[in-house]
C-alpha positions in Angstrom: 130.5 19.7 129.2 127.8 17.6 127.5 126.5 20.5 125.6 129.9 21.3 124.3 130.4 17.7 123.2 127.0 17.7 121.3 128.0 21.0 119.6 131.3 19.7 118.5 129.7 16.5 117.0 127.2 18.6 115.1 129.9 20.8 113.7 131.8 17.7 112.6 128.7 16.3 110.9 128.0 19.5 109.1 131.7 19.6 108.0 131.5 16.0 106.7 128.1 16.7 105.0 126.4 13.7 106.7 123.6 15.1 108.7 121.4 12.3 110.2 117.7 12.7 109.8 115.2 11.6 112.4 113.2 8.5 111.4 109.5 9.1 110.5 106.9 7.5 112.6 105.2 4.3 111.0 101.7 4.6 109.7 99.0 2.1 110.9 97.0 2.6 107.5 99.7 1.2 105.4 100.0 -1.8 107.6 96.2 -2.5 107.2 96.4 -2.1 103.5 99.0 -4.8 103.2 96.9 -7.2 105.3 94.0 -6.8 102.7 96.0 -6.9 99.5 98.0 -10.0 100.1 95.0 -12.3 100.8 93.2 -10.9 97.7 96.2 -11.6 95.5 96.5 -15.1 96.9 92.7 -15.7 96.3 93.0 -14.4 92.7 96.0 -16.6 92.0 94.1 -19.6 93.3 91.0 -18.8 91.2 93.1 -18.4 88.0 94.8 -21.7 88.7 91.5 -23.5 89.2 89.9 -22.0 86.1 92.9 -23.0 84.0 92.8 -26.6 85.4 89.0 -26.8 84.7 89.5 -25.6 81.1 92.3 -28.1 80.7 90.1 -30.9 82.0 87.2 -30.0 79.7 89.5 -29.8 76.7 90.9 -33.2 77.6 87.4 -34.7 78.0 86.2 -33.2 74.7 89.3 -34.6 73.0 88.8 -38.0 74.6 85.1 -38.1 73.6 85.9 -37.0 70.1 88.5 -39.8 69.8 86.0 -42.3 71.2 83.2 -41.5 68.6 82.9 -43.5 65.3 83.6 -41.2 62.4 81.1 -41.8 59.6 80.3 -40.4 56.2 76.6 -39.9 55.4 74.7 -39.6 52.2 71.1 -38.7 51.2 69.1 -40.8 48.8 68.1 -39.7 45.3 64.7 -40.0 43.8 64.4 -42.9 41.4 62.5 -43.1 38.1 58.7 -42.8 38.2 58.5 -45.8 35.8 60.1 -49.2 36.2 60.7 -52.3 34.1 59.6 -55.3 36.2 60.7 -58.8 35.2 59.2 -61.8 36.9 59.1 -65.5 36.0 55.9 -67.1 34.8 54.4 -70.4 33.9 52.7 -70.8 30.5 49.5 -72.7 30.5 46.9 -73.5 27.8 43.9 -71.2 27.8 41.6 -74.2 28.2 42.9 -77.6 29.3 40.9 -80.7 30.3 41.5 -84.3 31.0 39.0 -86.6 29.3 37.5 -89.5 31.3 35.1 -92.3 30.5 31.6 -92.2 31.9 31.0 -95.9 31.4 32.8 -99.2 32.3 34.1 -101.2 29.4 37.0 -101.9 27.1 38.6 -99.6 24.5 37.6 -100.7 21.0 39.4 -98.0 19.1 41.1 -94.6 19.6 41.3 -92.1 16.8 43.6 -89.3 18.0 47.1 -89.4 19.2 49.3 -86.8 20.9 49.9 -83.7 18.9 46.7 -84.1 16.9 44.6 -81.0 16.3 41.0 -81.8 16.9 37.7 -80.0 16.5 34.9 -79.8 19.0 32.7 -82.9 18.7 35.3 -85.0 16.9 35.3 -88.7 17.8 38.4 -89.6 19.9 37.7 -93.2 21.0 35.0 -95.9 21.2 34.4 -98.1 24.3 32.7 -101.5 24.2 30.2 -101.9 27.0 28.1 -105.0 26.3 26.4 -105.0 29.7 25.0 -101.5 29.0 23.8 -102.6 25.5 22.0 -105.6 27.0 20.5 -103.4 29.8 19.2 -101.0 27.1 17.7 -103.8 25.1 15.9 -105.1 28.3 14.7 -101.6 29.1 13.3 -101.1 25.7 11.4 -104.4 26.0 10.0 -103.4 29.3 8.9 -100.1 27.8 7.1 -101.9 25.0 5.4 -104.2 27.5 4.4 -101.2 29.6 3.0 -99.4 26.5 0.9 -102.5 25.6 -0.4 -102.7 29.1 -1.2 -99.0 29.0 -3.1 -99.4 25.7 -5.2 -102.2 27.2 -5.9 -100.2 30.3 -7.0 -97.3 28.2 -9.4 -99.4 26.1 -10.8 -101.1 29.2 -11.3 -97.9 31.1 -13.1 -96.4 28.1 -15.4 -99.4 27.8 -16.3 -99.4 31.5 -17.1 -95.7 31.3 -19.7 -96.5 28.6 -21.1 -99.5 30.5 -21.7 -97.5 33.6 -24.2 -95.3 31.7 -26.5 -98.3 31.4 -25.7 -99.6 34.9 -24.2 -102.8 33.3 -21.2 -102.5 35.7 -20.7 -101.2 39.1 -19.0 -97.9 39.9 -16.3 -99.8 41.8 -15.3 -101.6 38.6 -15.1 -98.3 36.8 -12.9 -96.8 39.5 -10.6 -99.9 39.5 -10.1 -99.6 35.7 -9.4 -95.9 35.9 -6.9 -96.6 38.6 -5.3 -99.3 36.5 -5.0 -96.8 33.6 -3.2 -94.3 35.8 -0.8 -97.1 37.1 0.0 -98.2 33.6 0.7 -94.7 32.5 3.2 -94.3 35.4 4.8 -97.6 34.4 5.3 -96.4 30.8 6.8 -93.2 32.1 9.3 -95.1 34.4 10.2 -97.5 31.6 10.7 -94.6 29.2 13.0 -92.8 31.7 15.0 -96.0 32.2 15.5 -96.3 28.4 16.5 -92.7 28.2 19.1 -93.2 31.0 20.6 -96.2 29.3 20.6 -94.6 25.9 22.6 -91.7 27.4 24.9 -94.1 29.1 25.4 -96.0 25.8 26.2 -92.6 24.2 29.2 -92.4 26.5 30.7 -95.3 24.7 31.9 -92.8 22.2 34.4 -90.2 23.4 34.2 -86.8 21.8 36.5 -83.7 22.0 34.9 -81.1 24.3 36.5 -78.1 22.4 38.9 -77.3 19.7 42.5 -78.0 20.7 45.5 -80.3 20.6 45.8 -83.7 22.2 48.7 -83.3 24.6 48.4 -86.7 26.3 46.9 -90.2 25.4 46.8 -92.6 28.2 44.9 -95.5 26.8 45.4 -98.4 24.4 43.0 -100.7 22.6 41.7 -103.4 24.9 42.3 -101.4 28.1 39.7 -101.9 30.8 38.1 -98.5 31.5 36.6 -97.5 34.8 33.8 -94.9 34.8 34.6 -91.6 36.4 37.9 -90.0 37.3 39.3 -92.6 39.7 41.1 -95.8 39.4 44.0 -96.9 37.2 43.9 -95.6 33.6 40.9 -93.4 34.3 42.2 -90.5 32.2 42.0 -91.3 28.5 43.2 -88.1 26.9 44.2 -84.6 27.8 43.3 -81.8 25.4 44.5 -78.2 25.4 43.4 -75.1 23.6 46.6 -73.2 22.8 45.3 -70.5 20.4 45.7 -68.2 23.4 48.0 -68.9 26.4 47.5 -68.0 30.0 50.8 -67.0 31.7 50.6 -66.8 35.5 53.0 -64.6 37.3 53.6 -63.7 41.0 54.1 -59.9 41.3 55.8 -58.5 44.4 53.4 -56.7 46.7 55.1 -53.4 46.2 54.2 -53.4 42.5 50.7 -54.8 43.0 49.0 -51.4 42.7 50.5 -50.9 39.3 49.2 -54.3 38.0 45.7 -54.0 36.6 43.7 -55.5 33.7 44.9 -54.2 30.2 48.4 -53.5 31.4 50.6 -54.7 28.5 53.5 -57.1 29.0 56.1 -58.9 26.8 57.3 -62.4 27.3 60.3 -64.5 26.3 60.7 -68.3 26.5 63.9 -70.3 26.5 63.0 -72.3 23.4 62.6 -69.1 21.3 65.3 -66.7 22.8 65.1 -64.2 20.0 61.3 -63.9 20.0 59.1 -61.7 22.1 55.4 -62.4 22.6 53.1 -59.5 23.5 50.1 -59.9 25.8 48.1 -58.0 28.4 47.0 -58.6 32.0 43.6 -60.3 31.9 42.8 -60.5 35.6 44.4 -60.6 39.0 43.5 -62.5 42.2 42.9 -59.2 44.1 44.7 -60.8 47.1 48.2 -60.9 48.4 49.5 -64.3 49.2 50.3 -64.6 52.9 53.4 -66.8 52.5 54.9 -65.2 49.3 53.6 -61.6 49.7 52.9 -61.6 46.0 49.9 -60.9 43.8 48.9 -63.6 41.3 48.2 -62.2 37.9 47.2 -63.7 34.6 48.6 -62.5 31.3 46.9 -63.6 28.1 49.2 -64.0 25.1 47.9 -64.8 21.6 49.4 -67.9 20.1 47.9 -68.3 16.7 50.8 -70.3 15.2 51.1 -72.6 18.2 54.7 -71.6 18.9 54.1 -71.5 22.7 53.8 -74.8 24.6 51.9 -75.4 27.8 54.1 -75.8 30.8 56.9 -73.6 29.4 59.0 -71.3 31.7 58.8 -67.7 30.7 60.3 -64.3 31.6 57.5 -61.7 31.7 58.4 -58.0 31.4 56.1 -55.1 32.6 56.7 -51.4 32.0 54.9 -49.9 34.9 54.2 -46.3 36.0 54.8 -46.2 39.8 52.4 -44.3 42.1 55.1 -44.0 44.7 58.5 -43.0 43.3 61.3 -45.2 44.9 64.6 -43.8 46.4 68.0 -44.9 45.2 71.0 -45.5 47.5 74.5 -46.9 46.8 74.7 -50.7 47.4 77.4 -50.2 50.1 74.8 -48.6 52.5 72.9 -51.8 52.9 73.5 -54.1 55.8 72.4 -57.7 55.2 71.7 -59.2 58.7 69.5 -61.8 60.2 66.6 -59.3 60.4 66.8 -58.7 56.7 68.2 -55.8 54.7 68.8 -52.6 56.9 70.4 -49.2 56.6 72.0 -47.1 59.3 70.6 -43.6 59.7 72.1 -40.8 61.8 69.4 -38.9 63.7 69.5 -35.3 64.9 71.3 -36.3 68.1 74.0 -38.0 66.1 72.8 -41.4 67.3 72.5 -44.4 65.0 69.1 -45.9 64.0 69.0 -49.2 62.2 66.0 -49.3 59.9 64.7 -52.3 58.0 64.2 -51.5 54.3 62.4 -53.1 51.3 64.7 -53.4 48.3 63.6 -52.9 44.7 65.7 -53.3 41.6 69.5 -53.8 41.9 71.5 -51.6 39.5 74.8 -53.0 40.5 76.4 -50.1 42.3 73.1 -48.8 43.6 69.7 -50.3 44.6 66.2 -49.0 44.9 64.7 -48.6 48.3 61.0 -49.0 48.3 60.3 -48.4 52.0 62.1 -47.8 55.3 63.9 -44.4 54.7 63.0 -41.0 53.3 65.0 -38.6 51.2 66.1 -36.2 54.1 67.5 -39.1 56.2 71.3 -39.1 56.7 72.3 -42.7 55.7 75.7 -43.9 56.7 77.9 -45.0 53.8 80.0 -48.2 54.3 78.6 -48.9 57.8 80.6 -51.3 59.9 78.9 -54.4 61.1 79.3 -53.5 64.8 76.9 -50.5 64.6 74.0 -50.7 67.0 70.9 -48.7 67.7 71.7 -45.6 69.9 75.4 -45.6 69.2 76.9 -42.1 69.0 78.8 -41.2 65.9 80.6 -38.2 64.4 79.5 -37.1 60.9 82.5 -36.2 58.7 81.1 -35.5 55.3 77.6 -35.4 53.7 76.9 -36.1 50.0 74.1 -37.2 47.7 73.9 -40.8 46.7 72.2 -42.5 43.8 72.7 -44.4 40.6 
């Protein structure tokens, strides 16, 4: 009965065209494959997510750092000119200048030269009355005459006694005494003669003579003035004389140009009283020493003044045309920072860090300035540096160009 039922069901399925198939048995290998693939896919997805997040963080950090850096433009210095025109102030002085003092006490009898007078060496300038010296000289001369008379008597007596000793008419003691007296009188004459010579020289100081050719630039005495000997006391200086045929001009040259200043270097000079005139001179000598306080070299420029147009004490502008042993660099003026430490420039080093360097400035051309020390030509100097730049600060360089005049 059962078999018949199964046969009829099979016939019906064949008739309807739906023949059921038996399910295939499940494979254990496929199940294991799924267990391995799914974790790997999950791990790969996690790695990709982490990598993307890290890249995003790095990009954000780089962007933040770039935004935090100070953007700067840098320039490189140009070489300046190997020659320079140096202008420094100077003081004009007479080639020879001397105050004239009295060497004797007395009163001014006369004076013969006033200010502005051109005098020659040995010319009489003034006469001083010194009656005490005159009387002392007269007394000394009288003492000299007395000593000479005593000497003559001693000489005659000594000669007589030397003749008498030959006949034993006098003792040897008397001969020795007269010889000793002769020596003593000789010394007295020498002393009296020296005193007369001293007073004669002192009396000669009653007349004041010009020590050299020149111009009287000051007269500080009047007739009847009491004069003190020497260079002390009121009214001690009688005259001041200056030789102005050649003028000495003293200038202080900055240390950076000291090597170029040497004897025979030519210079030109202007004074305020003669604005359209130039006087030509040359360096005569230098002090060969740099002043500790001023850091300058004292130099003397001798300028001929045959017509007397230059006056002692005048203010002058002295110009030098110098060949420099070290060629300076030139930078725009906007690269200089003027701070308490002095002029500085900001340099970007190879690590893009700021270095503040102290510099020595030369000539100012207006838009640019000479740099004598502190930087070199390859240095990247920041243009228009802000005041808040500090050493070690990181910056971002935008553009690079060459700077100069």
